[in-house]
C-alpha positions in Angstrom: 7.7 -4.3 -72.5 8.8 -3.9 -76.2 9.9 -6.8 -78.3 13.4 -5.3 -78.4 13.5 -5.2 -74.6 12.2 -8.7 -74.4 14.9 -9.9 -76.8 17.6 -8.0 -74.8 16.3 -9.6 -71.6 16.2 -13.1 -73.1 19.8 -12.7 -74.4 21.0 -11.4 -71.0 19.2 -14.2 -69.2 20.8 -16.8 -71.6 24.2 -15.2 -70.8 23.5 -15.5 -67.1 22.5 -19.1 -67.4 25.7 -19.8 -69.4 27.8 -18.1 -66.7 26.1 -20.1 -64.0 26.6 -23.3 -66.0 30.3 -22.6 -66.5 30.8 -21.7 -62.9 29.5 -25.0 -61.7 31.1 -27.1 -64.4 34.4 -25.4 -65.1 34.7 -23.4 -61.9 36.0 -26.2 -59.8 38.6 -27.0 -62.4 39.8 -23.4 -62.3 39.6 -22.6 -58.6 40.3 -26.1 -57.4 39.6 -28.3 -54.5 40.4 -26.8 -51.1 42.9 -28.8 -49.1 43.6 -28.1 -45.5 46.9 -28.6 -43.7 46.5 -29.0 -39.9 49.7 -28.8 -37.7 47.7 -29.8 -34.6 47.2 -33.3 -36.0 50.7 -34.8 -35.9 51.9 -38.2 -36.9 55.3 -40.0 -37.0 58.6 -38.2 -36.5 60.8 -39.3 -39.4 64.2 -41.0 -39.1 64.8 -40.6 -42.8 65.2 -42.2 -46.2 67.5 -45.0 -47.3 68.1 -48.2 -49.2 70.0 -51.4 -48.9 73.6 -51.5 -50.1 72.9 -55.0 -51.5 73.9 -55.6 -54.3 75.1 -52.3 -55.7 77.8 -52.0 -53.0 79.4 -55.2 -54.2 79.3 -53.8 -57.8 80.3 -50.2 -57.3 82.9 -51.1 -54.8 84.9 -52.6 -57.6 85.2 -49.2 -59.3 88.2 -46.9 -59.0 88.2 -44.9 -55.8 87.4 -41.6 -57.6 84.6 -43.0 -59.7 83.1 -44.9 -56.7 83.2 -41.7 -54.6 81.6 -39.7 -57.3 78.6 -42.0 -57.4 78.4 -42.3 -53.6 78.2 -38.5 -53.4 74.9 -38.5 -55.4 73.5 -41.1 -52.9 74.5 -39.3 -49.7 74.5 -35.6 -50.4 71.1 -33.9 -49.7 71.8 -30.8 -51.8 72.9 -32.5 -55.1 71.7 -36.1 -54.6 69.2 -38.3 -52.8 70.4 -37.3 -49.3 69.8 -40.8 -47.9 70.8 -41.3 -44.3 69.7 -45.0 -43.7 71.6 -47.9 -45.1 71.1 -51.7 -44.8 74.4 -53.6 -45.0 74.0 -57.2 -46.2 75.9 -59.8 -44.2 76.4 -62.4 -46.9 76.0 -66.1 -46.1 78.4 -67.2 -48.7 77.5 -69.7 -51.4 78.8 -73.3 -51.9 81.9 -72.9 -54.0 80.7 -75.7 -56.3 77.5 -73.7 -57.1 77.5 -71.1 -59.9 73.9 -70.2 -60.4 73.7 -66.7 -58.7 73.7 -63.6 -60.8 76.9 -61.5 -60.9 77.2 -59.2 -57.8 74.4 -61.1 -56.0 76.7 -63.8 -54.9 77.7 -62.1 -51.7 80.9 -63.3 -50.0 80.5 -64.8 -46.5 82.9 -64.3 -43.5 82.9 -68.0 -42.4 83.4 -70.1 -45.5 83.5 -73.3 -43.3 83.0 -74.1 -39.6 85.6 -72.5 -37.4 87.2 -70.6 -40.3 86.9 -66.8 -40.5 87.8 -64.6 -43.5 87.6 -60.9 -42.4 88.9 -59.7 -45.8 85.7 -61.0 -47.4 83.2 -58.5 -48.9 85.7 -55.7 -49.3 83.7 -54.1 -52.1 80.5 -53.5 -50.2 82.5 -52.5 -47.2 84.4 -49.9 -49.2 81.1 -48.3 -50.2 79.8 -48.4 -46.6 83.0 -46.7 -45.3 82.7 -44.0 -47.9 79.1 -43.3 -47.0 80.1 -43.0 -43.3 83.0 -40.7 -44.2 80.9 -38.4 -46.3 78.0 -38.4 -43.7 80.5 -37.2 -41.1 81.7 -34.4 -43.4 78.2 -33.3 -44.2 77.1 -33.4 -40.5 74.6 -36.2 -41.0 73.9 -39.0 -38.6 73.7 -42.3 -40.4 71.4 -45.1 -39.2 72.8 -48.5 -40.1 71.2 -51.9 -40.1 72.9 -55.3 -40.8 70.7 -57.9 -42.4 71.0 -61.4 -43.7 69.4 -63.1 -46.7 70.7 -66.6 -45.9 73.0 -68.4 -43.4 76.3 -69.7 -44.8 75.7 -72.6 -47.1 77.2 -75.2 -44.8 74.6 -74.4 -42.1 71.7 -75.2 -44.5 69.8 -78.4 -45.2 70.4 -78.1 -48.9 74.1 -77.0 -48.8 72.9 -74.0 -50.9 72.6 -70.4 -49.8 69.7 -69.7 -52.2 67.2 -71.9 -50.6 66.0 -75.4 -49.7 65.7 -78.3 -52.1 61.9 -77.8 -51.9 60.1 -74.8 -50.3 60.6 -74.8 -46.6 63.0 -74.1 -43.8 66.6 -74.3 -44.9 68.6 -73.6 -41.7 69.3 -77.0 -40.2 67.9 -77.4 -36.7 71.3 -77.9 -35.1 72.7 -74.6 -36.5 70.4 -72.0 -35.0 73.0 -71.1 -32.4 75.8 -71.2 -35.0 73.9 -68.8 -37.2 73.3 -66.5 -34.2 77.0 -66.6 -33.5 77.9 -65.9 -37.1 75.8 -62.7 -37.4 76.7 -61.3 -34.0 80.4 -62.0 -34.6 80.3 -60.0 -37.8 78.5 -57.1 -35.9 81.0 -57.2 -33.1 84.0 -57.3 -35.5 82.8 -54.3 -37.5 82.3 -52.4 -34.3 85.7 -53.3 -32.8 87.8 -53.1 -36.0 86.2 -50.4 -38.1 84.2 -48.5 -35.5 80.9 -49.3 -37.5 78.0 -49.7 -35.1 74.8 -51.3 -36.5 71.7 -49.9 -34.8 69.7 -53.0 -35.7 70.4 -56.6 -36.8 67.8 -58.4 -39.0 68.5 -62.1 -39.4 65.5 -62.7 -41.8 64.5 -61.6 -45.2 61.0 -62.4 -46.6 61.1 -65.6 -44.4 57.6 -66.7 -45.3 58.2 -66.6 -49.0 58.0 -69.8 -51.0 60.5 -68.8 -53.7 63.7 -69.5 -51.8 64.8 -72.7 -53.4 68.1 -74.3 -54.4 69.4 -72.9 -57.7 68.0 -69.4 -57.3 69.8 -66.3 -58.6 70.3 -64.8 -55.2 70.6 -65.7 -51.5 67.4 -66.6 -49.6 66.1 -68.7 -46.8 62.5 -69.6 -45.7 61.5 -69.9 -42.0 58.2 -70.8 -40.5 56.8 -68.4 -38.0 57.7 -70.7 -35.1 61.2 -71.2 -36.3 61.5 -67.4 -36.7 60.4 -66.9 -33.1 62.9 -69.5 -31.9 65.8 -68.0 -33.9 65.0 -64.5 -32.7 65.1 -65.6 -29.0 68.5 -67.2 -29.6 69.7 -64.1 -31.5 68.6 -61.8 -28.7 70.3 -63.8 -26.0 73.5 -64.0 -28.1 73.6 -60.2 -28.6 73.2 -59.7 -24.8 75.8 -62.3 -23.9 78.4 -60.6 -26.2 77.7 -57.2 -24.8 76.3 -55.8 -28.0 73.9 -53.5 -26.2 74.0 -50.9 -29.0 72.5 -53.3 -31.5 68.9 -54.5 -31.2 66.9 -57.0 -33.3 64.5 -56.1 -36.1 62.1 -58.4 -37.8 60.5 -59.9 -39.9 61.0 -58.2 -43.3 58.1 -60.0 -44.9 57.4 -59.2 -48.5 53.7 -58.4 -47.7 52.3 -55.9 -45.2 49.6 -58.4 -44.3 52.0 -61.3 -43.8 54.1 -59.1 -41.5 51.0 -58.7 -39.2 50.4 -62.4 -39.1 54.0 -63.2 -38.5 54.6 -60.7 -35.7 51.4 -61.8 -33.9 52.8 -65.4 -33.9 56.0 -64.5 -32.1 56.5 -65.5 -28.5 56.7 -62.8 -25.8 60.4 -63.7 -25.3 61.1 -63.1 -29.0 59.2 -59.8 -29.0 61.1 -58.7 -25.9 64.4 -58.7 -28.0 62.8 -56.9 -31.0 63.0 -53.1 -31.0 61.8 -52.6 -34.6 59.3 -54.1 -36.9 60.4 -54.2 -40.5 58.0 -54.7 -43.4 58.3 -54.5 -47.1 55.4 -52.8 -48.9 55.4 -54.7 -52.2 52.0 -56.1 -51.5 49.3 -56.2 -48.8 46.8 -53.6 -47.9 46.6 -53.6 -44.1 48.9 -50.6 -43.6 46.8 -49.1 -40.8 46.6 -52.4 -39.0 50.4 -52.8 -39.1 50.8 -49.3 -37.8 48.4 -50.1 -34.9 50.2 -53.4 -34.1 53.6 -51.7 -33.9 52.1 -48.9 -31.7 50.4 -51.5 -29.5 53.7 -53.4 -29.0 55.7 -50.3 -28.5 58.0 -51.0 -31.5 59.5 -48.7 -34.1 58.1 -49.3 -37.6 60.2 -49.2 -40.8 59.1 -49.7 -44.4 62.4 -51.5 -44.9 62.2 -52.4 -48.6 60.1 -51.5 -51.6 60.3 -51.2 -55.4 58.2 -51.5 -58.5 57.1 -55.1 -57.9 53.7 -55.4 -59.6 54.2 -52.4 -61.8 52.0 -52.8 -64.9 54.7 -51.5 -67.3 55.4 -48.4 -69.2 58.3 -45.9 -69.5 60.7 -44.3 -67.1 58.1 -41.7 -66.1 55.4 -44.3 -65.5 57.5 -46.2 -62.9 58.4 -42.9 -61.1 54.7 -42.0 -60.7 53.9 -45.6 -59.6 56.6 -45.5 -56.9 55.6 -41.9 -55.8 52.1 -43.2 -55.2 53.4 -46.1 -53.0 55.6 -43.8 -51.0 52.7 -41.4 -50.2 50.4 -44.3 -49.4 52.9 -45.9 -47.1 53.7 -42.7 -45.3 50.0 -41.8 -44.9 48.5 -45.1 -43.9 51.4 -47.2 -42.4 53.1 -44.2 -40.9 56.6 -45.8 -40.7 59.4 -43.7 -39.2 61.7 -44.7 -42.2 61.1 -45.4 -45.8 63.7 -47.5 -47.7 64.2 -48.4 -51.3 65.5 -51.8 -52.3 67.9 -50.9 -55.2 69.7 -47.6 -55.9 71.7 -48.9 -58.8 70.0 -51.2 -61.3 70.0 -51.6 -65.1 66.2 -51.9 -65.3 63.4 -50.0 -63.7 64.3 -50.7 -60.1 67.2 -48.3 -59.7 67.5 -44.5 -59.4 70.9 -44.7 -61.1 71.9 -46.6 -64.2 75.5 -47.6 -64.5 77.9 -48.7 -67.2 80.1 -51.2 -65.5 82.8 -51.2 -68.2 83.2 -47.4 -68.3 82.4 -46.9 -64.6 80.0 -44.1 -65.5 76.3 -43.5 -64.6 73.1 -41.6 -65.5 70.1 -40.7 -63.5 66.6 -42.2 -64.1 63.3 -40.4 -63.6 63.1 -42.2 -60.2 66.2 -40.4 -59.0 64.5 -37.0 -59.3 61.1 -38.3 -58.0 62.8 -39.6 -54.9 64.6 -36.2 -54.4 61.1 -34.5 -54.5 60.7 -36.3 -51.1 64.2 -36.8 -49.6 65.7 -33.4 -50.4 62.9 -31.5 -48.6 61.6 -33.8 -45.9 64.7 -34.4 -43.8 65.4 -36.6 -40.8 63.6 -35.3 -37.7 60.7 -33.9 -39.6 57.2 -34.5 -38.2 54.4 -35.5 -40.6 51.1 -33.6 -40.0 47.6 -33.9 -41.4 46.7 -32.9 -44.9 43.3 -34.1 -46.1 44.1 -35.5 -49.5 45.1 -39.0 -50.3 47.8 -38.0 -52.9 49.5 -35.5 -50.6 51.8 -35.6 -47.6 52.8 -32.7 -45.4 55.7 -32.4 -42.9 57.2 -29.8 -40.6 61.0 -29.7 -40.3 62.7 -30.7 -37.1 63.5 -27.0 -36.3 59.9 -26.2 -37.2 61.1 -23.5 -39.6 59.5 -24.8 -42.8 56.6 -26.8 -44.0 56.9 -29.2 -47.0 53.9 -30.4 -49.0 54.4 -33.1 -51.7 51.6 -33.5 -54.2 51.2 -36.3 -56.7 49.0 -36.1 -59.8 48.8 -39.7 -61.1 46.4 -38.8 -63.9 48.1 -39.3 -67.2 46.2 -36.6 -69.2 44.6 -34.0 -67.0 46.0 -31.4 -64.6 44.7 -30.7 -61.0 44.2 -27.4 -59.3 44.1 -27.0 -55.5 43.7 -24.2 -53.0 46.0 -25.1 -50.1 44.6 -23.7 -46.8 47.3 -22.7 -44.3 45.0 -20.9 -41.9 45.9 -23.2 -39.0 49.4 -21.7 -39.0 49.9 -18.5 -37.0 52.4 -17.1 -39.4 53.9 -18.0 -42.8 56.0 -16.2 -45.4 54.2 -14.6 -48.4 55.5 -17.1 -51.0 56.0 -20.8 -51.7 58.9 -22.4 -53.5 58.0 -25.1 -56.0 60.1 -28.0 -57.4 58.5 -30.4 -60.0 59.3 -33.7 -61.6 57.3 -34.6 -64.7 57.8 -36.1 -68.1 59.7 -33.0 -69.2 61.0 -31.7 -65.8 63.6 -33.1 -63.4 63.2 -31.5 -60.0 62.8 -28.3 -61.9 62.4 -25.1 -59.7 59.5 -23.0 -60.8 58.7 -19.4 -59.9 57.6 -18.9 -56.4 53.8 -18.8 -55.8 52.2 -16.0 -53.7 50.4 -16.7 -50.5 47.3 -14.6 -49.9 45.1 -14.8 -46.9 47.1 -17.9 -45.8 46.2 -19.7 -49.0 47.9 -20.4 -52.2 46.8 -22.1 -55.5 48.7 -25.1 -56.7 48.3 -26.1 -60.4 49.7 -29.6 -60.8 50.1 -30.9 -64.3 49.3 -34.4 -65.4 51.6 -37.2 -64.4 53.8 -35.1 -62.1 55.0 -34.8 -58.6 55.4 -31.3 -57.0 57.1 -30.2 -53.8 55.9 -27.0 -52.1 58.0 -25.5 -49.3 56.9 -22.6 -47.1 58.9 -20.9 -44.3 56.9 -20.9 -41.0 57.3 -19.8 -37.4 57.2 -23.2 -35.6 57.2 -21.6 -32.2 53.6 -20.6 -32.7 52.5 -24.2 -33.3 51.0 -25.5 -30.1 51.8 -29.1 -29.1 49.0 -31.6 -29.6 46.8 -32.3 -26.6 48.1 -35.4 -24.8 45.8 -38.2 -23.6 44.7 -37.1 -20.1 45.4 -40.0 -17.9 44.9 -43.8 -17.7 42.3 -45.7 -19.8 39.6 -46.7 -17.4 37.4 -48.2 -20.1 39.9 -51.0 -21.0 38.1 -54.3 -21.4 35.0 -53.1 -19.5 31.6 -54.3 -20.6 30.6 -52.7 -23.9 27.3 -52.6 -25.7 26.2 -51.4 -29.1 23.1 -50.9 -31.2 24.7 -52.6 -34.2 27.8 -54.8 -34.9 29.4 -57.1 -37.4 30.0 -60.6 -36.2 33.7 -60.3 -37.0 33.9 -56.8 -35.5 31.9 -56.9 -32.3 31.5 -54.3 -29.5 34.2 -55.9 -27.3 36.8 -55.0 -30.0 36.3 -51.3 -29.4 38.0 -51.3 -26.0 40.2 -54.4 -25.9 43.4 -52.5 -26.0 44.4 -54.0 -29.3 44.8 -51.5 -32.2 44.5 -54.3 -34.8 40.9 -55.1 -33.9 37.9 -52.9 -34.3 34.1 -52.4 -33.7 32.1 -51.8 -36.8 28.3 -51.3 -37.3 26.6 -53.8 -39.7 25.6 -51.1 -42.2 26.7 -47.7 -43.4 23.9 -45.7 -41.7 24.6 -42.9 -39.2 23.2 -42.9 -35.7 24.9 -46.0 -34.6 26.3 -45.9 -31.0 28.8 -47.8 -28.9 28.6 -47.7 -25.0 30.8 -48.8 -22.2 29.9 -49.5 -18.5 32.8 -48.4 -16.4 31.4 -50.4 -13.4 31.2 -47.5 -11.0 31.0 -43.7 -10.8 34.3 -42.1 -11.9 35.8 -38.7 -12.2 36.1 -38.4 -16.0 38.6 -36.1 -17.7 38.2 -37.0 -21.4 38.1 -39.6 -24.1 40.0 -40.6 -27.2 38.7 -42.4 -30.3 40.9 -44.1 -32.8 38.8 -44.3 -36.0 39.1 -47.0 -38.7 39.6 -44.6 -41.6 42.6 -42.4 -42.3 41.9 -39.0 -43.8 38.1 -39.2 -43.3 35.8 -37.0 -41.3 33.7 -38.6 -38.6 31.0 -36.6 -36.9 30.0 -37.8 -33.5 28.4 -37.1 -30.1 29.7 -38.2 -26.7 27.3 -38.5 -23.8 27.6 -39.7 -20.2 25.2 -41.1 -17.6 25.2 -42.3 -14.1 22.1 -44.5 -14.4 22.1 -45.6 -18.0 18.9 -43.7 -18.7 19.5 -40.0 -18.3 22.3 -38.8 -20.6 24.4 -35.6 -20.7 26.4 -34.4 -23.7 30.1 -33.8 -22.9 31.5 -33.5 -26.4 29.4 -32.3 -29.4 31.4 -33.0 -32.6 28.3 -33.1 -34.9 30.0 -30.3 -36.9 33.4 -31.9 -36.8 35.5 -31.1 -39.9 38.9 -32.6 -38.7 40.0 -35.6 -40.8 42.2 -37.1 -38.1 42.2 -40.8 -37.3 42.8 -40.1 -33.6 40.6 -37.5 -31.9 40.8 -36.4 -28.2 37.9 -34.7 -26.4 38.5 -33.2 -22.9 35.7 -32.7 -20.3 35.3 -32.9 -16.6 32.3 -34.8 -15.2 31.3 -37.8 -13.1 29.6 -40.8 -14.7 29.4 -44.6 -14.9 28.4 -44.9 -18.5 29.8 -43.2 -21.6 28.4 -43.5 -25.1 29.6 -42.3 -28.5 27.1 -41.9 -31.4 28.3 -41.5 -35.0 26.2 -38.8 -36.5 28.0 -38.2 -39.8 30.2 -40.1 -42.2 32.1 -39.6 -45.5 30.8 -41.5 -48.5 31.4 -45.3 -48.4 32.5 -45.1 -44.7 30.8 -47.0 -41.8 30.7 -46.3 -38.1 33.8 -48.1 -37.0 36.8 -47.5 -34.7 39.8 -49.5 -33.4 39.7 -48.2 -29.9 37.7 -45.9 -27.6 39.5 -44.9 -24.5 38.1 -43.1 -21.5 40.3 -41.2 -19.1 39.6 -40.7 -15.4 40.7 -40.7 -11.8 39.6 -42.7 -8.8 36.1 -44.1 -8.4 33.6 -41.7 -6.6 32.1 -43.5 -3.6 30.4 -42.1 -0.5 32.6 -41.5 2.6 32.0 -44.5 4.9 30.7 -43.9 8.4 33.6 -44.6 10.8 33.3 -46.8 13.8 33.2 -44.5 17.0 36.5 -44.6 18.9 36.8 -44.2 22.7 36.5 -40.6 23.7 39.7 -38.7 24.4 40.3 -36.2 27.2 40.0 -32.7 26.1 37.4 -30.2 25.0 35.5 -31.2 21.8 36.1 -27.9 20.1 39.4 -27.2 21.8 38.3 -24.2 23.8 38.6 -26.0 27.2 35.0 -25.5 28.0 32.0 -27.8 27.6 29.2 -25.8 25.9 26.1 -26.3 23.9 28.3 -27.1 20.8 30.1 -29.7 22.8 26.9 -31.3 23.9 25.5 -31.4 20.4 28.8 -32.9 19.2 28.6 -35.5 21.9 25.1 -36.4 21.0 26.0 -36.7 17.3 29.0 -38.8 18.1 26.9 -41.3 20.0 24.4 -41.6 17.2 27.1 -42.0 14.7 26.8 -38.6 12.9 30.1 -37.1 13.9 33.5 -38.6 14.6 35.1 -35.8 16.7 36.4 -36.5 20.2 35.4 -34.6 23.3 36.4 -34.2 27.0 35.3 -37.2 28.9 36.3 -35.7 32.3 33.9 -32.7 32.1 31.2 -34.4 30.0 30.6 -37.3 32.3 27.8 -35.6 34.2 26.3 -38.7 35.8 29.6 -39.7 37.5 29.5 -43.2 35.9 33.0 -43.0 34.7 32.0 -43.3 31.0 30.2 -40.9 28.7 26.9 -42.1 27.2 23.9 -40.6 25.4 22.4 -39.7 28.7 25.4 -37.4 29.5 25.0 -35.7 26.1 21.3 -35.1 26.6 21.8 -33.7 30.1 24.5 -31.3 28.8 22.2 -30.2 26.1 19.4 -29.6 28.6 21.7 -27.7 30.9 22.7 -25.3 28.2 19.1 -24.5 27.3 18.1 -24.2 31.0 15.9 -27.2 31.2 17.9 -28.5 34.2 20.1 -26.8 36.7 22.3 -29.5 38.1 23.8 -33.0 37.5 23.2 -35.1 40.5 25.4 -38.2 40.7 23.4 -41.4 41.1 
């Protein structure tokens, strides 16, 4: 090889190494992470988006009718505005007329200013906004979901004679006024139904009841309740609703400020109180146990709402910063808590809390960045949509109620770098060949970009820094199969469980206790850990379901069965599983007494852990018992009217307990004794094989 050839080869090799280096370092940035959307893994069906009308209803209701209607249109209209369909109407308690410490518009009028006195003209401003929302919803063909809620009882029912809280942190509803408070709220609900035709789907008598900040002199209404007093009040409320025939309104509770506190509070309620509650409400300002709350609601059979949120805890920044902060909370709530509704606290506010800023003196308004951010969700994911699996923590995906389009919302919370993704739609049978894109960023307000092409059921999404993008794809929903339902009753419930490893606070018994807020967890992050249940007998098994701890993580596993606890047969091999679904069902048909699941693969920083392992099966398999012989009936054993060799053998089997069939006593009694016994059977058998020729009577 010449020096020139060597130099050429060296240069070419350097180019090759450079290309390889660039491929592995820059390539992922160009081609992006592959994200898979799976319509077979389905989550909550969505009731919709919304907010309270407190306190902006009391404010905007004072505007001229035309100006008020103009603002309301941007709240209710799904084409030009937020498209909200859920509203929480504040039943004001009414403050002590001698107190003047509440902020303007937060001093909500009450309907019972003193015992026995009712003022049904009170709160006309908030009511005007509610009536306009209802009117426009009917015109737009939308079904509104309405909740009535209370921040405080009327001041005269309280210990402090103040609707903003007690003299010191603690219960402020006086013990003798629980029934009076129940009558107050239910009378308002009934009056609105009978007078204005407004039906509240739910009634929430509490608001952040475990909070310590509801004290006399506060700037807004508030009332603390211990968990036991909440339970007592809810029982009285439930009975009062029933006694007044308000069957269309059910209770919701507890509207705690923290997700974690909501769990503790609901678990403290009596069974009687829980029986009146149809919906668990929680704010998502704080707390981290979103999955536990979702499981608790499912275990109790209650609907779950994220009933109030906002930028509490926001570290600060500009209008765009707070929009990104709230977009992250919405996605996290919808992915991990899986509520059927997501509600904002304030629509109108002069600070960072509102989507609309208003000038009260000119009765005019402008939109904040949050207004457009919320529309990235609410304009495209409409009531009735079903959330489905997408394996990225900053994304959500939903299929419309008519199953005619798929919506994917993607957040890039990085302030300085863009993200590139390849979105895999191969799980869908058919899609269109393009994707519509709407983006909100520092310089864009729900701006519609050029459509993206779909090739090979994939498209590339380039998401700039600090932005939220909504991708919409037309699909043929008729080709999406329904998820496989759980096949039968859970026969593993509370049966004896055993493991090779467990944490003391998360033992084996938690894995099949029927409680989706408790879990089994191995005591380290290794693979190969197993959990086993003894069903107590041999069963016909039809399948199993595991409810993993992690959301959006892949667990690889193996399911085996045994009849003797020593020889094991594999019935579900998921060692190559790639599905990031929290709930996974495996179907099989076998017979066994023991069933074991072994975790063979885990995502980084995950441990072998699940909330519940269910086993489905039919009746216990037991040997057919030997019946007690019954007296012989007249007639031929095999119904041919003749005693033959078959009859004789059947008779012999009957008398030694091998066959239950009857036979003809009249012909079979060969020894004239009047009863048939084993001698008769043997004589008949000998006759038919020519060992004897007659049956002499003795």
